[in-house]
Phi, psi and omega in degrees: 000135176277150180294139175239080192260154179268138176258173175302139180294314183217148178226134168241130184230139172143161178300127180086005181300335178306326183292349180269355186302314183299317179296321180294319183288338185305322182288348184252352191291342180273002182277151178051233183265019165063046171212156178252152176241124177256122175255116191232140175302130183300337177308327185272356180298127180081001179258173186302321182297325180299324179288343181268352180296125185277056180278132175272171184303325183278352186279165176242138178234126178241124173263110187259132181272110179238024184292318187262326186227156179282165182300144181241161176296322178297319180300313180293317180298318181294320176298313179303312182297320181294316181296312182295322182290323186270326189227337184105208183269121184288160173286332180191162178239132180238121178258122181239105182161205180273196184301322181295316179295318179293325176294321176299315181297317180296313180297317181296323179298330177278321188284340177287350178241000181237138186278157175084186182281151175296343175303329183292343188246012177285109183146190185265124173055042177263346181289134188271324186232149175299146179272194179266169176307138178213146186233138176249131180232089183290137175248358167228162184235136175141332187289331186076003181298337180294342182232358185279159178263024183233136171244098188281125178230148173260123178249183180299331185256321188209160168257115184198153185271153163278111193234113177194172180300328183288345180288329186297138179300143171284331183214136170241136177244109186252099182244104184297340178294339181287347183277355188292342184270357187283131178285165190300314181298314180295320175304319181287308184302316183287320176298324178291337173301318177296310180304313182292321175309312185290319178296317178294319181301322183273358187247051180184189190298323191264008180295143184205175185296325179297309179299320181297319183301312179288319183295319179299318180291320178298318179295320178300318179293319178299320180293324175296317184292319189257342183229353185287177181298331180251031185299147177126184183273112175202166187298321179301316179288328175298321176297317180294317184292326178295322177285323176302318179300314179298311182293323178297320177296321179291323175299315181294322184303325181257014171227230180194157170274174186222226189300320183298312180293327177298315178295321181294325177298322177296317178298318182289317183292316187271321184254350182077017182292134180296148194299307183299318178297316179298319177301316180296317178302318182284314187300325181306334188245019188243046181300325183292340177266323192236004168052232186297337180298328179293319177295321177296318177301316180295325177293328176293318177301314182295318183298325185253010176051046183278141179275106176230094187294152177242167177074018182296327186294341178298336182266358184264138175284164177298326178295321179295314179297320179295320179294319178295319179296325177297317178298311183296320182297327184270038174233066190300328181297329179286318180287328173305314182291316187286323189241326182129165183296341178262027187301329181292340176278344184247346195220137180230172176297329178296323176297320179293320179297325177296322177296316179298326181290346177285335191288000000 
């Protein structure tokens, strides 16, 4: 069966697009209990962007700290419970931040209309009821969370997304001026999430012409941003990277990620390593899966003097490596794509542990 996936309902793109948010939300404010919830990266609390958030008196604004750890099921459940107890069902949820903040917003939009813990809905098409209107406003570029049908959460048992048509944002606001606050390492790690999405999408079983069309353009933009004559952080490149992120996410949606993302999920679940950084740590050592792309990736690291430490596995116990390998092994959709449907005949947890020991 071919995928029949839902795309974002509406997109506004361009410098200053953030200023249109209030006008866009106006048509939705009479829904449910007539208030909006803004989920914002805590980094912006007390900064200029926080003053520009178009929150009305009846709205709720939460500044969420995602600096050290990725979003959790408990975090989403607690936010949901607080919102429902204090105000009721919102007219909409707006996520302003990076991939983690957008994943929280997507998950929260579903959980305000679905009972029980978000742990119950980690997986494909497990959500019972449509959520509320939700908008994504990325302030970093590369994750593809603005267009994906997945809200990735870490729970007590697994790191896995709430994945269904209802997860996809109703509206994305893509304003490249919002990327100006990103530090160099974060700019690199998150942008490489896009690059790695595209390389993984084209390196496996589910690759196809649809995925290739978006992926080729995303990769071309990434190469301009990170290796071109005008490489580096500037507004022109921010415009390119924001579109690369969108196209990379669309490429991935109709293909799949592979070995790199499987390893990164283990790092995130067991060690709390942030997703883009975890991808970079793993991708650096996966030449047998991604060939020349790994060498190109290393040239990008060198060009931008990015801090990507090596020898981390020397500090990990055998129990830690085993736990990470358990997480990675139990992501069959990724290994199906990377190795083939018979991957269990070719690949074991011991093979995965050997990959982790390279890091």
